[in-house]
C-alpha positions in Angstrom: 24.6 5.7 9.7 21.4 8.2 7.9 20.1 10.9 10.6 16.9 9.3 12.5 14.2 11.7 11.0 12.5 14.3 14.2 10.6 12.4 16.8 7.6 14.4 15.2 7.6 13.5 11.8 7.9 9.5 12.9 4.8 9.9 15.4 3.2 12.1 12.0 4.4 9.2 10.1 2.3 6.5 12.3 -1.2 6.9 10.9 -4.3 7.0 13.2 -5.8 4.6 11.1 -3.0 2.5 12.2 -3.6 2.8 15.5 -7.2 2.2 15.3 -6.5 -1.4 13.5 -4.9 -2.3 17.0 -7.5 -0.1 19.8 -9.3 -3.0 20.2 -7.3 -5.9 20.8 -4.6 -4.0 22.8 -6.2 -1.9 25.6 -9.9 -0.1 26.6 -12.5 -2.9 25.9 -11.5 -5.6 28.3 -9.9 -7.3 31.8 -6.8 -7.4 32.6 -5.2 -11.5 33.1 -4.7 -10.6 36.5 -6.2 -8.4 39.6 -4.0 -6.1 40.6 -4.1 -3.0 42.5 -7.3 -0.7 41.7 -9.8 -3.2 41.7 -12.9 -3.1 43.8 -15.6 -5.6 44.8 -18.4 -5.7 42.8 -20.5 -9.1 43.0 -20.6 -12.5 44.4 -21.8 -15.4 42.1 -21.5 -19.2 42.6 -17.8 -20.5 41.5 -17.6 -22.0 38.0 -14.6 -24.5 36.7 -12.0 -22.5 35.8 -12.3 -20.2 38.2 -9.4 -18.8 40.8 -10.0 -20.1 43.9 -7.8 -17.5 45.7 -11.1 -15.4 45.0 -13.9 -17.4 46.7 -15.8 -15.9 49.8 -15.6 -18.6 52.4 -18.2 -16.8 54.7 -20.2 -16.9 52.2 -19.2 -20.3 51.0 -19.8 -21.7 54.3 -23.4 -19.8 55.2 -24.5 -20.9 51.4 -23.3 -24.6 51.3 -22.3 -24.1 48.0 -18.9 -22.3 46.6 -19.4 -18.8 45.9 -16.5 -16.5 44.2 -16.1 -12.5 44.5 -16.2 -10.6 41.4 -14.3 -7.0 40.9 -14.5 -4.2 38.7 -11.3 -3.6 37.6 -9.1 0.0 36.8 -9.1 0.3 32.9 -5.7 2.6 33.2 -2.9 0.9 33.3 0.8 1.8 34.0 3.1 0.5 31.0 6.9 0.4 31.1 9.5 -0.1 28.4 12.5 -1.6 29.3 14.8 -0.8 26.1 17.9 -2.3 24.9 19.9 0.4 23.2 23.3 -1.9 23.1 25.6 -1.5 19.8 24.0 -4.9 18.6 20.9 -3.6 18.3 22.1 -1.1 15.7 22.8 -4.2 13.2 21.2 -4.4 9.5 21.6 -6.2 7.2 19.3 -4.5 5.0 17.5 -0.9 4.9 15.9 -1.0 8.2 18.1 -1.9 11.5 16.9 -3.3 14.8 16.8 0.3 16.3 14.5 1.0 14.1 12.8 -1.7 14.7 12.9 -1.0 18.5 11.6 2.8 18.0 8.8 1.9 15.7 7.5 -0.5 18.2 8.0 1.3 21.4 6.4 4.1 19.5 3.2 2.5 18.6 2.4 1.5 21.7 3.3 4.5 24.2 0.9 6.0 21.6 -1.9 3.7 21.7 -1.5 3.4 25.6 -1.1 7.3 26.3 -3.9 8.5 23.6 -6.3 6.7 26.1 -5.3 8.0 29.2 -2.7 5.6 30.4 0.8 6.2 31.6 4.1 4.8 29.8 7.4 5.3 30.9 10.8 3.9 29.7 14.2 2.3 31.3 16.9 2.7 28.8 19.4 0.1 29.2 23.0 -1.3 27.9 26.0 -2.8 30.1 23.6 -1.2 33.0 20.8 1.2 33.6 21.3 4.6 31.3 18.3 6.6 31.9 15.0 6.2 33.3 11.7 8.1 32.1 8.9 8.6 34.6 5.9 6.8 34.0 3.5 10.1 32.6 1.0 10.1 29.5 0.2 12.5 26.4 1.4 12.9 23.1 4.5 14.7 25.0 5.9 12.1 27.2 5.8 10.0 23.6 7.8 12.3 21.7 10.3 12.5 24.9 10.7 8.3 24.7 11.3 8.4 20.9 13.5 11.1 21.4 15.8 9.8 24.4 16.4 6.4 21.9 17.5 8.8 19.0 19.9 11.0 21.2 21.5 7.6 23.3 22.1 6.1 19.6 24.8 9.1 19.3 26.6 8.8 22.8 29.5 7.4 22.9 29.1 3.5 24.3 31.0 1.5 27.0 32.9 -1.0 25.6 31.4 -3.5 28.1 28.5 -6.0 26.8 24.9 -5.5 27.1 24.3 -7.5 30.5 20.8 -8.0 30.7 20.7 -9.8 34.2 21.3 -6.0 35.3 19.3 -4.3 34.0 16.4 -6.7 34.6 17.3 -6.6 38.4 17.5 -2.7 38.4 14.6 -2.8 36.9 12.1 -4.9 39.4 14.2 -2.4 42.2 12.6 0.7 39.7 9.3 -0.4 39.3 7.7 -0.9 42.9 3.8 -1.5 41.8 2.5 -4.1 39.0 2.4 -3.0 36.0 2.6 -3.9 31.8 6.1 -4.4 31.4 7.6 -5.3 27.6 11.3 -6.1 27.6 12.5 -4.8 24.2 15.7 -6.5 23.2 17.8 -8.6 20.7 18.5 -10.9 24.1 22.4 -10.7 22.9 23.6 -10.3 26.1 26.0 -11.7 29.1 24.9 -15.2 30.3 22.3 -15.3 34.1 19.3 -13.4 33.1 17.3 -16.0 33.0 16.6 -16.1 36.8 15.9 -12.2 37.5 13.3 -12.2 34.4 11.3 -15.3 36.2 11.4 -12.8 39.5 10.3 -9.8 37.1 7.2 -11.8 35.2 6.1 -13.3 38.8 5.2 -9.3 39.9 4.7 -8.0 36.7 2.4 -8.7 33.0 6.2 -9.1 31.2 6.2 -9.5 27.1 9.5 -9.9 25.6 9.9 -8.2 22.3 13.0 -9.8 20.8 14.4 -8.0 17.5 15.8 -10.4 14.5 17.4 -9.4 11.7 17.5 -12.3 8.8 21.3 -12.5 8.5 20.9 -13.6 11.8 19.8 -16.6 11.8 21.1 -17.6 8.0 24.3 -16.9 6.0 24.4 -16.3 2.6 27.4 -17.7 0.4 29.1 -14.1 0.3 33.3 -15.5 -0.1 36.1 -14.3 2.8 34.5 -12.0 5.3 35.2 -10.5 8.5 32.7 -10.3 11.8 33.4 -7.8 14.6 31.3 -8.0 17.4 29.7 -4.9 17.8 29.5 -4.7 21.7 33.0 -6.1 22.6 35.2 -5.3 19.1 36.4 -8.8 18.3 37.1 -9.7 15.0 36.7 -13.4 13.5 37.5 -14.1 9.7 35.3 -16.9 8.2 34.6 -18.4 5.0 30.8 -17.9 3.9 31.5 -20.0 0.4 31.9 -23.4 3.1 28.2 -25.0 3.3 29.0 -27.0 6.2 30.2 -23.4 8.3 26.8 -22.2 6.6 25.0 -25.2 8.1 26.4 -25.1 11.4 25.7 -21.4 11.6 22.0 -22.2 11.2 22.0 -24.9 13.7 23.7 -22.9 16.2 20.9 -19.9 15.7 18.1 -22.5 15.7 19.2 -24.1 18.8 19.8 -20.5 20.8 16.3 -19.6 19.2 14.6 -22.7 20.9 16.2 -21.9 24.2 15.3 -18.6 24.4 11.9 -19.8 23.8 11.8 -21.9 26.2 13.5 -19.4 28.4 10.5 -17.3 28.1 7.7 -20.1 28.4 9.3 -21.6 31.4 9.4 -17.6 33.1 5.9 -17.6 32.0 6.7 -14.6 29.3 4.4 -14.2 26.3 7.2 -13.7 23.3 6.9 -11.7 20.3 9.4 -11.6 17.8 10.4 -8.7 15.6 12.3 -9.4 12.6 14.0 -6.0 10.0 11.9 -7.6 7.2 8.5 -7.8 9.1 5.6 -5.3 9.1 5.4 -4.4 12.7 1.8 -3.5 12.8 0.7 -6.7 11.3 3.1 -8.5 13.9 1.7 -6.8 16.2 -2.0 -7.1 15.7 -1.2 -10.9 14.6 0.5 -11.6 18.8 -2.6 -9.2 20.2 -5.4 -11.7 18.4 -3.4 -14.7 19.7 -2.8 -13.3 23.1 -6.0 -12.8 23.6 -7.6 -15.5 22.7 -5.1 -17.4 25.3 -6.1 -15.0 27.8 -9.8 -16.0 26.5 -9.1 -19.8 27.8 -8.2 -18.4 31.1 -10.7 -16.2 32.0 -13.9 -18.2 31.1 -17.0 -15.8 30.4 -14.4 -12.7 29.9 -12.7 -10.9 27.1 -9.2 -10.2 27.7 -6.2 -8.4 26.2 -2.9 -7.7 25.5 -2.2 -4.6 27.8 -5.6 -3.7 29.3 
């Protein structure tokens, strides 16, 4: 495996013009989708269709005989956490770019955008369990710290145990006391039983699932006889990719897994971004941000909404 570039080099490679493409979409000038700590009362106005009934001021409503809701000035600064899956399966690459490289680029990009605007970012690195917690801080040095931690974990020997995403989510729930924006970056190749912890985490935080993919995980080419090895357990399987029926079954199972994951995200109230190793990360994030901004705008009539502000 080629040596990873130094964190400073990776950061320089993300030109400021790239960051400017995303700044307005991801943060800064838009309301949050939900009211967390740090909001101050601003004004009262008459209730409108689609307003949250929890914001009705019942005392004023009783006096005026018309429903009134409270409006708030919201804290623009946020704390963003990155829950990063650094298990052996994210090192997989069918081409020049691995899932780990996509994870590093996405995390660096979002960290720089958020920290550059005065927000705080932290990271929780996991595999079979939590391996490292980087407390939330601001500034460029924090971005370098997170990226350096990602690269150093690549060189460390891993436990032969498979990824336990459920355990990582439960531990993250105990670590994150205050409401935050949480980016869960993983290929979601894990032991079962993580769905309920994800829903519990999403009930307290604004969770975005970032799923890492490789095209070879979705469709097998005809390459003849091959030996496949599970990156996390070491288990090997000898298969004949020349068998058209086998390739069709593989694609069917992969499609079923995709559908099941998307259903889980929807049920848990989690927005999901899929990043393939052959995607342009910046373009994919921009499209996702625009989609989520439009959806949140529908949930907040009369207000603009961003992904993580």
